[in-house]
N, C-alpha and C positions, 0 to 999 in steps of 0.2 A: 805551193798550191794545196798540197796534201794537208799541211798543218792548218791552213785556213779553213778547209772543208771540215776537218775534225773539230776545230774550235767552234765553227758555226753550228755543227751538229750537236756539240755539247751544250751550247747556249740554248738551242731549240729544245733539247731534252729537259734541261733545267727549267726553262720557261713552261713547258707542258706539265712537268711535275708540280710546279708551283701553282699553276692554274687549276689543275685537278684537285690539289690539296685545299685550295680556297673554295672550289665549287662543291666539293663533297659534303662538308658540314653545313652548307647553306640551308638545306631543307630541315635538318634537325633543329637548327637554331630558330628557324621560322616557326616550326611546330612548337618548340619550347616557348617561344614568345606568345604564340596564340593560346597555348595551354595556360601559361601564366596569366594572360589577360582574362581568359575565361574563369580561372580560379579567383582572380581579383574581383571580377564582376559578381560571381556567385557569393563570395564572402561579403561583398558590400550589400547584395540583396538579402542574404541571411541576416546580416547585421541590421539592416533597415526593418526587416520583418520582425526580428527579435525585439528591436527597440519599440516598434509599434505595438507588439503584444504586451511588453512591459508597461508601456504608457496606458494602454486600455485597462490592464490589470490594476494599475495604480488608481485610475479614475473610478473603476468599479468599486475598489476597496474604499475609496474616499466616500462614495455615495452610500455604500452599505454602512460604513462607520457613522456617517452623519445621521442616517435613519435609525440605526441601532442605538445610538446614544440618546435619542429622543424617547425610545420605548423600552430601554433596558430597565430591568427590575433593579431597584436600589437596595434590595435585601443583601447584605454582605455574605450571609451563609449560603443563600442560593447562588450568588455570583461565584463564591469560592468553589462550590460543588460543580458548577458548570465549567469553570476554568479547569478543574481537575479532570473532568470528563473530556474536555477538548485536548488536554495534554495526553491523556490515555489514547485518544484517537490519532495523535501525531501532529496536532496543530499547536505549535509552541510559540506563535507570535504574541507579542504583548497585547495587541488590541483585537484579539480573535473573538472575544465575547460580544462586543458591539457588532462586529461583522456577522456573527451568527444570528443575532436578533434582527439585524437589518435584512439578512437573507430570508428569514422566516416571514417578516412583514411584507417584503416586496413580492415574494412568491405567493403569499396568501392573496394579496391584492391582484397580482398579475394573472394567476390561474383562475381566480374567481371571476374577474371581469372578462378574461379571455374566453372561458367556457360559456359564460352567459351570452356574450355576443355571438359566439360560434353557433350555439344551439338556436339562438334567436334568428340568425341569418338562414339557418336550415329550414325554417318555417314552423318551428315548434311554438306552442302557446306560452303565455307568460309564466305559468306554474312550472312547466318543465324547464324553462330557461333559468328560473330562480333556483330550482333543485340542482341543476347542473352547475350553476355558479357557486352554490353552497358546497357541493362536493369538491369543486376545484379549490375553493378556499381552504377546506379541511385538508386536502392533500398538500397544498402549499405550506400550511402551517405545521403539519405533522412530518412532512418529508425530510427536512433538515435534521430533526431530532432522530428519526429512524436511521438516517445515513450516518450521523455521528456515532450513535450507539452501536450500530453494526460494525463500523470501522474499528471502534475501540475493542469490541469483542473479538474481531478477527485478528487484530494485532496481539491481543493477550493470548489467544489460542496459539498463535505462531510462536510467541516467546515461551509459552509453557511447553510446547512440543519440542523445541530445540534446546531447552535448558539442560536436560541431562547430558546431551552430547557436549555442550559447551563446558559443563562441569567436569566431564571426563578429560577434555583437553586441558582444563585448568589444573587438574590433578597431575597429569603428565608433566606439564610445565613446572609446577612447584616441586615435584619429586625429582625433576632433572636439575634443580639447583637455582631456578629463577626466583627472584623476589615476586611478591604478589602484584606489584605494579607492572613489572615487565611481563609477568604471566598474563595479566589482563590485556596488555597490548598484543601479545602473541595470539591469544584466543580471539581477539577482535579481528585479526588478520586472517586466521584460518577458518573461522566460522562463517565468513562472508560467502563462501561457496554454498553453504547450507541454508542460511537465513540472513538476509540483509538487515532485518530489523534488530536481531540479536547483536550483530556486528556493530550497528550504529549505537545501540545503547551502551555496549562496553566501550566503544570509542569515546562516547560522551563522558563516561566515568574517567577515562584517561585524560581527556582534555581538561576536566575540572581539577584533577589532581595536579596537572602541569601548571594550571593557572593559579595554584596556591591554595585551593580548597582542601581542608583536611580529608584524609581518606574515609573516615567514618561518615563525614557529612556527604561526600560524593556517593558513598554506598547508600545512604539514606535517600538521597535525591533519586538514585536509580530505582529504588522501591516505590517512591512516590510517582515517578514518571510512568512506570509500567502499570502499577496497580495489580500485579500478579502476586498471589499469596506465596507461591513457591520462591519467587525472587525476594520477597520480603523476609522470609525465613532464612534464605541464603545470606542476605546482607546482615541480618541480625547475628547469625552464626559467625560470619567473618569479623564483625565488630567485636564480639565477645572474645573470639580467639586472639585477635590482635591486642585486646586490652589485657587479657590474662596471660599471654605469652605461651599458649599451648601450641601443639603441632597443627599447622594449617593443613598439611597433606592428609593427616589422619582424620581431621574434622571434615574435610571435603569428601573423603572417601565414604565416611559414614553418612553424610548428607546426600551423596549421590545414590547410595543404596536406598535411602529413604524415599528420594524422588522417584526412583524406578519402581519401588513398591507402590507408591501412590499412583503412578501412571498405569500400572497393571490393574490396580483396583478400580480406577476410573474406566478402563476398558471393560472389565468384568461388569461394572455397574451399567455401562451403556449396552452391553450384550444382554443383560437381564431385563432392561427396559424395552427391548425390541418386541418381546412377546406381548406386552401390554399395548404397545403402539400399533401392532398388527391387528388388534381387535377391530378397530374402526374401519380400515380398508376391507377386512374380511366381511364384516357385517354390512357394509354399504355397497361394496362393488362385487365381491366374489360370490357370496352366498345367494344374492338375487339371481345372478346368472346361472348358478348351479340349479336353483329351484326351477328356473324357466326350462333349462335343458332336460332335467330329470322328470319333473312333474308336468311339463308342457304336453308331451304326447299322451300321457294318461288322462289329462284333463280334456284333451280333444276327443279321445275315445269315449270318455264318460258323456261328454256333450252329444256326440253322435248317437250313442245308445239311448240316451234320454229322448232325443228327437225321434228315434225309430219306434220307441214305445208309444208315442202319441198316435 
């Protein structure tokens, strides 16, 4: 009887342990399933939204390209200059010039007609509506050109600002024993924390070299893509150094000192121009206020005295 009770007690304990072991992970598994389901739904929603955005972008590009091809200037020199400007601004797609012209035409028509109708609905007369529509058309036509030009200048300023630091990293890598190609790869990785644009440009040089483009051609393409004079002189110096077999580290060090001297001179030039630029705010804003504050009480007293003399 004692053995029977012990056996039944052991079976009961084993059954209880098995039951608890099966019940304890039930909730985490359910939660994991729910989380996995939510992640799957979110991923599918993001994928649907991303696909929808890509489809709308393709449709818009198709419309802009169709309109731009109808009004694009056929002058090859003008087209080449515009293509170069778009590359400087970071737009490297093959059909970016027709898209640019299509955007200018559609914005001109859209803003012109939109402002005309808006002012007309607000109750203005025909002349004011026409003037508003003309201003909208001018803004729509000039806006893309201003945007592209400003973007190109900002990119060039960023590249010019970070070029001396990238050149210092390149000197350290070359003096450490790396070849020029590996040094460019290393600089592209390290300079990413300072300037994303500089890292992308050096990475493109590395990709072109890996694709089989000669190094001098890849460096020339770097100068053409950026349009920065300092980068052009750097690439010319690297090509000449590679061609004549001189020391790359020494040439880079001399060029780095030259770039830092140029940057200091540009800062001094900008500081010298501030005195001329301050003339207009002083003459238009500060001096009239000073005249009012200083001469105002005197003019009031003179006016009162002249009234008292009558």
